[in-house]
C-alpha positions, 0 to 999 in steps of 0.5 A: 500500499502506498502513501501520499505525502507533502512533496508528491505530484498530483494530477488535478482538474487544475493541472499537475502540481506538487502537494504543499499541505494535506488536511484530513477532514470529517465526511461532508467537511471541506475545512477545519480538519487536522493538518498531516504530512502523509496519508495512505492512498486508500484514505485520500478521499478524506483529505483536502490537498493544498497545491503548489499552483495556489489551488486546492483539491479534494481527494476524490479529484486527484490522481497520484503521479508515480515515477517509474523509478518509484515503481521499479524500486517496489519490485 
């Protein structure tokens, strides 16, 4: 199982961008959550991601971009 952390790259509706912050929120909330530095990828839909390009995205709106080097190291 993979983790998503600050500094990872996401594909979002705002384009490809780097994560600058992660906030875990309660279902139905959009803010007022807990600031965290990493999250299991299976829990991403419980988070709001702050992005380097000045936007934010909800977990269900993002896809993690994994480098081929990361994938190779898991083999």
